[in-house]
N, C-alpha and C positions, 0 to 999 in steps of 0.2 A: 826337667820341665822346660818346654820351649813355648814362647808366646808369639803369635802372629797378629799384627795389627793391620786392619783394613779400614777404609773410610766408612764402611757400613757394617763390618763384622770384626769381632775380636775373638780369636780361637786360642784356647789354652790346651796344650797337649802334655800329658804326663807319661813318661816312659819308665817302665819298671822291668829290668832284665838282670839276669845273672851275670851278663858280660857287657861292660860299657862299650867295648870295641864294636861288638855286633850292633849295638843300638846306634852308635855314631855312623857306622857304615850304611845303615838303612835310612838315615836322615834325608839325603837328597831325594830319594824316591818318594818319601812321605811328603816332603815339602812340595814337590811337583804335583802330586795328587791334590793336595789341599789348595794350591794356587789355582789349579784348573777349576776346582769346584767353586772357589770364591769368584773367579772371573765369570763363570756361567751365571752365578747368582746375581752378580752386579749387572750383567746384561739383561737378565730377566726383570730386575727391579727398574732399570732404565726404560725397558719396553713397557712395563706396566704403567710407569709414570707418563710416558708418551701417550699411551692409549687413554689414560684418564683425561689428559688435556684434550684429545680429539673428541671425546664423548660430550664435552661442553661446547655447544654451538651457539653462535649469536646471529640473529636475524636483523639485517640492516636495510634501510632505504637505498635503492640503487643510485639515486641522484644525489642525495645529501649525505649518505653514509651515516645517518642517525639511527640509533636503535629503535626498534618497533616493539613496544610492550603490548602484551595481550594478543599476539598473533595466534589465531586458531590453528592447531595442528591436529589432524585426524589421520587415523590409520585407514587407508583405502579399503573399502569393502566391509568396514565395521563402523560402529558409532563411538568406538574408543578414541579418546583425544585428550589434549592438554593444551596449555597456553605458555607463551614465553613470559618471563618475569618482567619487572619494571625496566631492566637493562637490556631486554630483548634476548635473553639467554634461555636455553633449554638443554636438558640432558638426554642424550641418545642412549636408551637402555638396550641391554643385550637381547631382551625378548622381542625387540623390533627387527631382529635379523630376518632377512628374507622378505620384508614387507615394504610397501610403498607408503610414504608420508606426504600428505597434502597440506600446503600452507595457504591459509586464507586470511585476508585482512581487508578492512574497509578501504575502498579506493585503490586497491592493488590487484594486479592480475594473479589468479591462482597459480601456484607452482607445485609440481609433484616431483619428488625425488625418491629413489630407492635407497635401501639401507647402505649398500656398498658405497654409493656416491656420497652419501652424508658422512660416512665413516672417515672419508679421506679429506674433509674440509673442516674449517673452523668458523667460516662465515658464509651465510646465505644472503643473497640480495633479492629483494622483491621489487618489481617494477610497477610504478603507478600506472593504473589502467583506467582511463576516464570512460572507457566504454562500459565499465561495470557501474551502471547508473544506480543500481540498488544492490547493496551487499546482502545476500541471502545465505543463511546457514541452513542447509537441508538436513532435516532429521528424519524424514520419511517421505514416501511418495505421495502422501495425501495432506499432510499437515506440516508446514514449514515455519521457521522463525526468521524474522528479519532483524538484523542488528541495527538499531536506531540510536540517535544521539541522546534520547531520553528513555527512561524505562517505561515500557508500555506493552500491552498485548497487541501483537502484530501477526496477522495470519496472511500467508502467501498462498494463493491458489493458482495452480498451473492450469492453463486453459486449453492447451492443444489436445490433450486426451479427452477432455470434455466435448470439444468440438467434434472429434471423431465419433463420439457416441451419439451425436445428433442434437446437442445443446445449440440453441440458435441465438440467444440473447445474453447480454451481459448480466441482466438481472437473475438469470438462472444460475450463473456462477456465484454471484454475490450472496444469493439466498441460501447457499450451502452453509454460510456462517449463521448460527442461530440468533445472533444479535441484530441481523439485518432484515428489514422489512421493505419491500418495494411495492408501492401502490400504483395503480394505473387507472386513469379516468377514461371516459368514453372517447376522448380525442386521441388516445394512445400515449399521452404524456406519462412518463414513469418517474416517480419521485422516490428518493431513498430516505430511509430512517435507520440510524444506528443507535442502539440502546435507547430508543424512545425519542430521539432528537427529531426536529423538524428538518425538512429538505434544505432550507436556506442556512442550516448550520453544518452541513456536510459538504466538504470540498472535494471536487473531482479533478484529478491531475492526470493528464494524458501526455506522455513523453515530455514531462517537465513543464507542460502548459496548463495553467489553471483554466478550466473550461467554464467555471461558474460565471454567469452573467453579472457584470457590475451593476446592471439595472435591477435584476430580480434576486440576485444572490443565490441562485440555484441553477441546476442543469438537468435537462431531460436525458435520462440514461438510454432511452430508446434510440438516440441519435448515433450511438457508438457502433462501430463495426467489430463484432466479437472475433471474426476470423483474422483480424489484424493484430490481436493481442498475444503476447508471450506469457504474461503473468499479471495477476491483480492482487495488490496488497491492501489489506484493510487495517488502518491504524486507528487506535482508540486511546482515550486517556491523555496522559501528558505528552505523548509523542506528537500530538497535533499542534502544540504551542508554536513550533517554528514555522508553521505555514501561514496562518492569517488569523485575525480576530474573528473571521467568519467560519472557522474550521473547528469550533468547540465541540460539535457533535461527532466529529470523526473525519477521516481523510481516506479517499479511495485513490490509490496510485496505480495507474494502468500503464504497463510497459509494452510497447509494440514489439514486433520481432526484432531481435538483436541485430544491430548493424555489424557487418563483418562476418556473419555466418551465411554463406551463399546458399540460397534455397528458393524454389518456386513452388507455391502452394495454390491449388485451385479448389474451390468449394462451390457446390450447388445444392440448394435445398428446395423442397416443395412440401406443402402440407395438404391436409384433406379438404381445405377450402380453396384449393387451386391457387394459393398465394405462393409465389416463387421468389427466390433470391439467389444471387451468386456473388462470388468474391474471387479476386485475383491478387496475389501478393508475391512480390519478387524482391529478393535481397541479393545484391551483388557486391563483390569486392575486387577492385583492380589496384594492386599495389597498395598505395596509401589512401586510395579513394574508396569511400563506402557509400552505397546508395540503397534506398528502399522506396518502393512504390506499391501502393495498395489502392485498389478500387473495388467498390461493392455497390450493388443495386438491390434494393429490397422493396417488396410490395407489402403494403399495410392496408388495414381496413379500420381506420380510426373512428369513423362515425357510424359503424354498423356492425351487427353481429351475425347476420345471415348472408348466405351466398347471394350474390347479386347486388350487395351494397356497394357504394362508391369506393374505389380503390385508389390509394395514393402511392406515389413512387418516390423513394428516398435514395440519395446518392451520397457516398462517403469516399473522399479522395485524400490520400496521404502521400506526400512526396518528401524525400529527405536526401541530402547529399552532404558528405563531410570529407574533410581531408585530415589525415592523421600525421602529425609531425613526429619526428624521432621514431620511437618504436611504440606507437599508439599512446604514448604518455600525454601528448597534447593533441587536441582535435578541435577543428573549427567546422561547424555544421550549420546548414540552413534547412529549415523544415517548413512545410505548408500543409495545412489541413483545411479542406473545403467540405462543408456539409450543406446540402440543399434538399428541399422538398417542395414539390408542386402537388398540392392536394387536389383531388378531383373537383372540378368546378361544374356549376350548373347555371341555369339562367339567372338565378338570384343569389349565387354564392361563389366567392373566390377566396383562395387562401394560398399563400406561398411563404417560404422561409429560407434564409441563407445565413450561414455562419462561416466566417473565414478567419483563420489564425495563421500568422506568419512569424517564425521564430528564427533568430540568429543566436547561436550559442557557442561559446568558447570554454573548453575545459582543459586545464593544465597549469603550467607554471608561467608566471610573469615576473621576470627578474628574480628578486629575492623572495617573492611571495609564492609559496608552493600551493598546489591543489586549489586553484582558483576556478570558480564557476561564474561566468558572466552571461546573462541572457537579456535579450531585447525581444519583446513580444508585442505584436500589433493584432488587435482583434476588431473585426468589422461585422456587425450584425444588422440584418434588415428583415422586416416582416411586413406582409400586406394582408389585410383582411377586409372583405366587403360582403355585406349582407343587405339585400334590399328586396322590396316587393314593388314591381313596376318602377315608378320614378321616385318612390319614397325610400330614403336610406334609413334602415333601422339601426345599423351599426356599421361603422367603417373606421379603419385605423391604418396608418402608415407609421411605423416606428423604426428608428435606427439607433445604433450605439457604436461608439468607437472607443477602444481602450488601448492605452499604451502602458506597458509594464517593463520596468527595468529591475533586474535582480543581480546582486553581487554577493557571492558567498566565498568564504575563506575559512580553512581549518588551520589552526595553529597547534602544533604538537611540541611539547617540551618535557624535560625531566624535572621541572620545578615542582613546587607544592601542588599547583594546578597543572596536571599533566595532560589535559585535553581541553581545548577551548575552541569555540566556533562563533564567528561573527557573521551575521547575515543582514544585508541592507536591502530594502525593497522600496520602490517608488512606483505607485500606480496612479494613472491619470485616466479618468473615465469621462466621456462626454456622451450624453444621450438626448435624443430628440423624439418627441412623440406628438402625434396629432390624432385626436379622437373626434369623430363626428357622431352625434347622437340626435335622434328625433324623439322628442317627448312632448306630448300634448300639442302637436302640430307646430312645434318650434324647432328650428335648426340651431344646434349648439356646437360650437367649435372650440376645442381646447388646444392651445399651442404651448407646450411645456418644454423647457430646456433645463437640463440638469448637468452640472459640472462638479466632478469630485476629484480631489487630489489627496492621495494617501501616502504617507511616509511611515515606514515601520523599520525598526531595528531589533534584532534578536541576538542575545549573547548567551551561550551555554558553557558552563565551566564544570569540569569533572575531576574528581580525585579518586584514584584507585590504589588500593593497598592489598598486599597478599596477607592471608591469614593462615596460620598453621593449625588448622582445625580438621577433624576427620571428614566432615562433610561440607567444607567451605574452602574454595580455592582463593577467592578474593572478594573484597567488598568495594563497592563503587558509590561515592557520594556525588550528587549533582545539584546544581542551582542554575536556574534559567530565568531570564528576564526578556520581556518584549515590550517595546514602546511603540504605540500607535498614535498618529496624529492625522486627523481627517478634516479637510476643509470642504464644505458642501455649499454650493451656490445653486439656487433654483429660481427660475423666472417662469411665471404662469400668467398667460393671457387667455381669457375666455370671453367669447361673444355669443349672444343669443339673438337671432334675427338681425345680425349686424351691429347690435349694441354691445359695448364692452361692459361686463359686470364683474370681471375679476382682472386685476392688473397689479401684480405685486412681484417683488424681488426679495428673496430671503437669503441671508448668509449665516451659516452655522459652522462652528468649529468644535470638534471633540478631540480629546486626548486622554490617554490612560496608560498606566504601566502594569502589564500583566506579569505575574511571577509564579514560579513553581519550584519545588524542591523535592528530593526523594533519595532513596538509596536502593542498591541492588546487591544481592548475594548470589554467587555463582559457583557451581561445582561441575567438573567434567571428569568422569572416570569411565572404565570400560563398560560397565553395565548400567550406569546412571548419569544423566546429565540434566541439570535443572537451573532455572533462574527465578529467584524470588525477589519481588520488588514492592516498594511503597512509594506513592507520590501524592502531593497535595498542592493546591495553589488556587489562584484566581485568574479570571480572564474577562474580557469585555466583548460585546457584540454591538455594532452600531446599526441604526436604522438604514435600510437600503434605500436606493433612489426610488424603487417601486413603492416602498412604504410611504415615502414622502409624496409621491405622485397621487396615490389613492386618497390620501388625506385631503387633497385639494379638490377632488371632484365628488366626494361623498355628499349626498344631498341633505343629510340630516345634520344640522349645524351643531347640536349639543355634543356630539361625539368628537368634535374638533377642538373643544376647549382644552387649553394647556398644550405644552410642547411635547413632542415625541422624544423621549429620552433614551439613551443607550441602556442596555441591560447588563447587569453585573452578574457574572457566574462564578461560583466557587465549587470545587470538587475535590474529592479524595478517592484513592483507589489503592488496593493492594491485590497482587496477582501472582500466579505461579505458572511457569511453563516447564515441563519436564518430559524426558523420553527415557524409557526403560528397555533394555535389551538383556534377556536372560543370558547368564554365563554358559548354560548348557546349550550347545548348538543344535542338539537333537530335540530341543523343546518345541512344542507345537506353536507357541507364540513367538513370532519373529521379533516384534517390537511393539511398544505401546507409547503413544504420545498423548499428553494431557495439557489442557489449558483451563485455568480457573481464575476468575476475577470477581471481586466484589467492589461496587462503586456507589457513590452518592454525589448527586449534583444538586446545587441550590441556586435558585434564580431570584434576582431582585429586579424589579421594574421590567419584567419579561414582556417583550413585544408580541402581541397576538392580534388576531383579526376578530373584531366583534361583528357578528352577523346583524344585518339591518333589514327589516321587512321591505321588500320591493325596491331595494337599492343595493349599491355596491357595499361590501363590508368595509369597515374602517379599522386601520391599524392603530392600536392604542397600547399604553402600558398597563400591565396587570398590577394593581395597587398593592396586593398582598404578596408575600413571599411564598414560593412554591418549591417543592422538593421532588426529585426523581431519583429513586434508589432501585437497586437491583443487583443481580448476579448472573454470571454466565459460566457455563461449563461445557467442555467438549473433549472427546477422546477418540483416538483412532488406533485400531489394533490390527496388526498384520499377522496372519496365520499361514502356516505351511509355506514358508518362503514367499510370502506375499501373494500367494495364489488366491487367498480369500482375505478381504479387508472389511472391517466393520467400523462404522463411524456413527457416533451419537452425540447430540448436543442439545442444550436447553438454555433459554434466557427467561428470567422472571423480572417483571417490572412492577413497581409500586409508585403510581403517579398521584400526587396530591391534588392536581387539578387537570381534568381532561379538557377543560375549556381552552387552555393554551397548548395542550398536546393532543390534538384530536386524532382519531383513527390510529391509535397505538394499541395493539393487542396486549393483554396482561401477560401473556406468555407465548413462547414459541418453542416447540419441540421438533427435532428432526432426527431421523435415523436412516442409515444406509447400509446395504450389504452389496459387495461387489465381488464378482468372480472374474479373475483375470487369467488369460492364457497367452500363448505365444502369438496367436493370430487374432486376438479379439478379447472382448470383455462384455459382461452383463452387469448392470447396476440397477437396483431397485431402491427408490427413495420415498420415504413417508414423512409428511410434515403435518403439524397440528398447531393452529394459531388460536389463542383464546379470544374471548369476547372483547370488543372495543367500543369506544364511545366517541361521538362527535356532536357538535352544536348544530342543530338543524331545526327545521320547521315542518310540521305536518299540514298546515293550512296556509303557509306563506306569510302569515302575520305574526303568530306567536312562536317564539323560538325557545327551545329547550334542549337538554342533553338527551340524545337518543342512543339507545344501546343496540349494537349489532352483534349477531351471533358470530362465533369463530369459524375458521375455515379448516377443513381436514381433507387431505387428498393424498394421492399416490401417483408417482411418476416412474416410468420405466425407460431405461436407456440400454441400447445394445450396439455393438460395433464389431466389425471384422476388418483385418488388415491383410491385404494380399501383396506380397513382394514380387515385383516383376523387373528383372534386369537392373537391380540396384535402385529401383524406384518403388513407390508404394501407392496402392489404390485402397481407399478406405470407404467402407459403407457403414453408415450409422442410421439407427432408427430410434425415435423417441415417441413415447405415448404419454401425454401429459394429462393430469386431472382424471385419472381412470375412475375415481369414485364419484365424479360429477354426473348429474343428469344430462342426457343428450341435449335437452332444450334449456340448459342453464342460461339465465338472462344476461349474464355478464360475460363478455368475450374473454376477460381475464381468467374466468373460472371454467370456461368451456373445455370439453374433452377435445384434444387435438392430437393428430398423428403427423409426424414430420419425418421425411426421408432425407438423409444427407449423403452426399458423395464427394470425396476429396481425392486429389492427386498431388503427391509430393515428388518433386524432381530435384 
């Protein structure tokens, strides 16, 4: 018996032979055979060990070399994906052979590598990319999720394909979300409501600029140029906390065309009432310099519904220039937005408006502080209105507003107990001046009002993420967030009648409050299923706007001015689900299905609302009782036959305890779409139905009561075709809106309209 010892193998050989000499003679040959076998086995074991090490790959920050936990890794061409662990590691599986893997992470440029390249490395570096202003995780061509700092339902709507189909306004894109309602008055002003909220509770953010007026706390959506937008995100629930105390009802984030992607886009539109509009957008990149210019002109008919009514002209100009340091990880940019309108004047009527925004923004690293975002924004607003008969002025006003905003943001990532933290500091300063001339009972009344507001706010968000070894849960994330607001408001009001002073006062008010929110998220990503389940609850505050304060001073009925106007306290809770399903069987008729479901409840204390007054201006006062707004929303998008056919359906149901403070909010909204897509065009049919709604009004001008209005039900048709020519594209789009309306519908908002759109992309 002979025994061979090896570091990995011990072999025992037993020889039985009739002749010991023959056995000993054959020993060297046998030993050589087994040594050769042992050497091969050792080499295979070492190779296997080496391959095992290569299959574990770590993802690091390019600049700091710190691990990146939770990096989203997807298999290109599928919805299959997974995440890195808390140390930034992931395992490259054998079934990934021959595939490309895409790495996506908030604030970093997307990186795609094939299996062979990944197989030969142990570390992957992701480069911070400040040009990725909003990190979006695409789960389908119609319904997308945005990764936010707080758990919330966030829908991202791509606008370019909708523009090609003949969509003309931002409101048409927004109303694809069943929780969004846009109302339009006779002057053409469009106000948004999300989940039953009022317009002054919804914040509009364009290219990082808060568009809401510090004076009125709201923004007219009709001012925006749809052809300038790349995507529109609708944020609801807890995701709004980081923006402002005035964003409790929701946030609409509008991203213009991405800087750095060179393109020239021309659009022209004309409807059946001979109203025309056109738009020119150009994005260029020279080395480290990025530029964007957009100009549009649009004709409107704000005070008429029939051909021949006065037409107004509106202009939108957007200029941007930025310089990217390093490899786009740091960028310094300057942007300017100019919106103006000269409404048609007559012998006894004049009206004009101008809004200007100038922004300086730096994104990148500052010393040891990574991922900084610093903004300085200046806004100037002016409006002129004049209405008179002969020499008597019935109503006249010249108003102006100046706002200065400074924003400092910073993200801190660590591997400690709190592995994600964000600190945001804001300082807003608003100055507004308004003069109003009124003639009443043969008396000339002049109001001179100056409002100064200084607001300081700080937000901190902390998150803790841990992996869970459960069949349908990859990880759980806990979060806690706090926002502190402090507002100093100074107002001076001087009023004269026939030259005599009857109001002369100066008021100083200070408000402060700590808003807070907490919640958790469960997440799972696998080949055929991806979902996010979350819960959040908390409180928030909303302060009286300067417009609220202004109206209280000029209301003619004194009894409604008794008592101070207090801030309103809001509390809410929400739980929701976002998921996408892709069948394992590739021959399945259904390509994928995306679902969003949310249940929410909001409670309001000291709610600010406008009490209607007979023959006078309404007065903003606090609602003495507590009111509730509850509801749920659901939406689903399904792709069939490789996305040749797409179906979309959504609904929102609201239960409002008081329609006095939430006027003109339909009880429900249903929307359904079917779209047929082909290589050179698409056809989309959209149906929507809004339930009855209520508002506080008067039938005789004296007695006020709650009036019920019937719901709206209609049908829109969109079609487009794309013709490629020498690497360029010409797009023709046609939209027919409100097909179920009567030809002589009294409201322009509900009238049947035909719009032809033509676009050129170079």
